[in-house]
C-alpha positions as CSV (number, residue, x, y, z in Angstrom):
1,M,118.9,31.4,161.7
2,N,115.9,29.1,161.6
3,R,117.8,26.7,163.9
4,L,118.4,29.5,166.4
5,F,115.1,31.3,166.4
6,G,112.8,28.8,164.8
7,R,110.3,29.3,162.2
8,A,107.3,31.6,162.6
9,K,104.1,29.7,163.0
10,P,101.6,30.1,160.2
11,K,98.8,32.4,161.1
12,G,95.4,30.7,161.3
13,P,92.3,32.1,159.8
14,P,90.9,35.2,161.6
15,P,88.0,34.5,163.9
16,N,84.6,35.1,162.5
17,L,81.4,36.2,164.3
18,T,79.7,32.9,163.7
19,D,82.4,30.9,165.6
20,C,82.4,33.6,168.4
21,I,78.6,33.3,168.8
22,G,78.8,29.5,169.0
23,S,81.6,29.8,171.7
24,V,79.7,32.3,173.8
25,D,76.5,30.3,173.6
26,G,78.4,27.2,174.7
27,R,79.7,29.0,177.8
28,A,76.2,30.3,178.6
29,E,74.8,26.8,178.4
30,S,77.6,25.6,180.7
31,I,76.7,28.2,183.3
32,D,73.0,27.3,183.0
33,K,74.0,23.7,184.0
34,K,75.9,25.0,187.1
35,I,72.9,27.2,188.1
36,A,70.7,24.1,187.8
37,R,73.0,22.1,190.2
38,L,73.0,25.0,192.6
39,D,69.2,25.1,192.5
40,V,69.1,21.4,193.5
41,E,71.5,22.1,196.5
42,L,69.4,25.1,197.6
43,A,66.2,23.0,197.5
44,K,67.9,20.4,199.7
45,Y,69.1,23.0,202.3
46,K,65.7,24.6,202.4
47,D,64.1,21.3,203.1
48,Q,66.6,20.6,205.9
49,M,65.9,24.0,207.4
50,K,62.2,23.4,207.5
51,K,62.8,20.2,209.6
52,M,65.3,21.7,212.0
53,R,64.7,23.8,215.1
54,D,66.3,27.2,215.6
55,G,69.8,26.9,216.8
56,G,73.4,26.6,215.8
57,S,72.9,23.7,213.4
58,K,70.1,25.5,211.6
59,N,72.3,28.6,211.3
60,M,75.1,26.6,209.8
61,V,72.8,25.2,207.1
62,K,71.5,28.6,206.5
63,Q,75.0,30.0,205.9
64,K,75.7,27.2,203.4
65,A,72.4,28.1,201.6
66,M,73.4,31.8,201.6
67,R,76.8,31.0,200.1
68,I,75.2,28.8,197.3
69,L,72.7,31.6,196.6
70,K,75.5,34.1,196.2
71,Q,77.2,31.7,193.7
72,K,73.9,31.4,191.8
73,R,73.5,35.2,191.6
74,M,77.1,35.4,190.3
75,Y,76.5,32.7,187.7
76,E,73.2,34.3,186.6
77,Q,75.0,37.7,186.1
78,Q,77.7,36.0,184.0
79,R,75.1,34.1,182.0
80,D,73.1,37.4,181.3
81,N,76.3,39.1,180.2
82,L,77.2,36.2,177.8
83,M,73.7,36.2,176.4
84,Q,73.9,40.0,175.7
85,Q,77.3,39.5,174.0
86,S,75.8,36.8,171.9
87,F,72.9,38.9,170.9
88,N,75.1,41.8,170.0
89,M,77.3,39.6,167.8
90,E,74.3,38.1,166.1
91,Q,73.0,41.6,165.3
92,A,76.4,42.5,163.9
93,N,76.6,39.3,161.9
94,Y,73.1,39.9,160.5
95,T,74.1,43.4,159.4
96,I,77.3,42.2,157.8
97,Q,75.5,39.5,155.9
98,S,72.9,41.9,154.8
99,L,75.6,44.2,153.4
100,K,77.2,41.3,151.6
101,D,73.9,40.3,150.1
102,T,73.4,44.0,149.0
103,K,76.8,44.1,147.4
104,T,76.1,40.8,145.6
105,T,72.8,42.2,144.3
106,V,74.4,45.5,143.2
107,D,77.2,43.6,141.4
108,A,74.6,41.4,139.6
109,M,72.7,44.5,138.6
110,K,75.8,46.1,137.2
111,T,76.6,43.0,135.2
112,G,73.0,43.0,133.9
113,V,73.3,46.7,132.8
114,K,76.6,45.9,130.9
115,E,74.9,42.9,129.1
116,M,71.9,45.1,128.2
117,K,74.2,47.8,126.8
118,K,76.0,45.2,124.7
119,A,72.8,43.8,123.4
120,Y,71.4,47.2,122.5
121,K,74.5,48.0,120.5
122,Q,73.7,45.1,118.3
123,V,70.1,46.2,117.8
124,K,69.5,49.3,115.6
125,I,66.2,51.0,115.6
126,D,66.6,52.2,112.0
127,Q,67.1,48.7,110.8
128,I,63.9,47.5,112.6
129,E,61.9,50.4,111.1
130,N,63.3,49.6,107.6
131,I,62.3,45.9,108.0
132,Q,58.8,46.9,109.1
133,D,58.5,49.2,106.1
134,Q,59.6,46.4,103.8
135,L,57.1,44.0,105.3
136,E,54.3,46.5,104.8
137,D,55.3,47.1,101.2
138,M,55.4,43.4,100.5
139,M,52.0,42.9,102.0
140,E,50.5,45.6,99.8
141,E,52.2,44.1,96.8
142,A,50.7,40.7,97.7
143,N,47.2,42.2,98.0
144,D,47.7,43.8,94.5
145,V,48.7,40.5,93.1
146,Q,45.6,38.8,94.5
147,E,43.3,41.5,93.2
148,A,45.0,41.2,89.8
149,L,44.5,37.4,89.7
150,S,40.8,37.7,90.7
151,R,40.0,40.4,88.1
152,S,37.3,39.4,85.5
153,Y,38.0,40.1,81.9
154,G,36.3,39.4,78.5
155,T,32.8,39.7,80.0
156,P,30.4,41.8,77.9
157,E,28.7,44.7,79.5
158,I,25.0,43.9,80.2
159,D,22.3,46.3,81.0
160,E,20.7,45.7,84.4
161,D,17.2,46.4,83.1
162,D,17.6,43.6,80.6
163,L,18.8,41.3,83.4
164,E,15.7,42.2,85.5
165,A,13.4,41.5,82.6
166,E,15.0,38.2,81.9
167,L,14.7,37.3,85.5
168,D,11.0,38.1,85.6
169,A,10.5,36.0,82.4
170,L,12.4,33.1,83.9
171,G,10.0,33.2,86.8
172,D,7.0,32.8,84.5
173,E,8.6,29.9,82.7
174,L,9.2,28.1,86.0
175,L,5.5,28.6,86.9
176,A,4.5,27.2,83.6
177,D,6.7,24.2,84.0
178,E,5.0,23.5,87.4
179,D,1.5,23.2,85.7
180,S,0.0,19.9,86.7
181,S,-3.1,19.9,84.6
182,Y,-1.9,16.9,82.6
183,L,-2.2,14.8,85.7
184,D,-6.0,15.5,85.7
185,E,-6.3,14.3,82.1
186,A,-4.4,11.1,82.9
187,A,-6.8,10.5,85.8
188,S,-9.9,10.7,83.5
189,A,-8.5,8.2,81.0
190,P,-10.4,4.8,80.8
191,S,-9.3,2.2,83.2
192,I,-7.5,-0.9,82.1
193,P,-10.0,-3.8,81.9
194,E,-9.6,-6.5,84.5
195,G,-10.3,-10.2,84.5
196,V,-9.7,-13.0,82.0
197,P,-11.1,-12.2,78.5
198,S,-13.9,-14.5,77.3
199,D,-14.9,-15.6,73.8
200,A,-17.8,-13.1,73.4
201,K,-18.7,-10.1,75.3
202,T,-20.9,-7.1,74.8
203,N,-20.7,-3.7,76.3
204,K,-23.6,-1.7,77.8
205,D,-24.9,-0.9,74.4
206,G,-25.1,-4.5,73.3
207,V,-22.2,-4.3,70.9
208,L,-19.8,-7.2,70.8
209,V,-16.4,-6.4,72.1
210,D,-13.1,-8.3,72.1
211,E,-11.0,-9.3,75.1
212,F,-9.7,-5.8,75.4
213,G,-13.2,-4.2,75.5
214,L,-13.0,-2.8,72.0
215,P,-15.9,-3.3,69.4
216,Q,-15.4,-6.3,67.3
217,I,-15.2,-6.0,63.5
218,P,-17.7,-8.3,61.9
219,A,-16.1,-10.9,59.8
220,T,-16.9,-10.7,56.0
């Protein structure tokens, strides 16, 4: 059967808007080039008509210019139609792409909701509250242990009045210790004799003194 009727040709991918837009834009650009060439011819004929006198020859040139102008108007209409088609397809393509993006966003949000539900199933509020209560109890027990360790024991009870009296007496003792009257007595003591001692000296009363300024004991 395949030899008689041949095999069916495989179907190609369906056309998409992006390719269609590119094809239409290419046709519009081709028409723009044709319009540009017609503008050059029209300018040439117009220049010729300015230099020619009225008559048959000028009328022939005018007819050619009119024919080219009609072609230009036709091409311009085709170009405008193609540009409108391209614009419409671009709007449709934009709408389709926006819908695809919206669907992708919605799918991602659905996946996120499923993941959140799975995560919340693994987390139980009662367990969290129980852990918080345990931590609070442990902190209170730790504070109790610190207070117990810092407790003072074996210290006799002392009357505060006795402590104040002892403090006042301690202040008087400190003032007594700071008495500097002994310094005055030391300043009034006799000065140390200076100079080299001689064999015989007398003090102001005429009494013989030794090298240290002390009265000599008469020899017996």
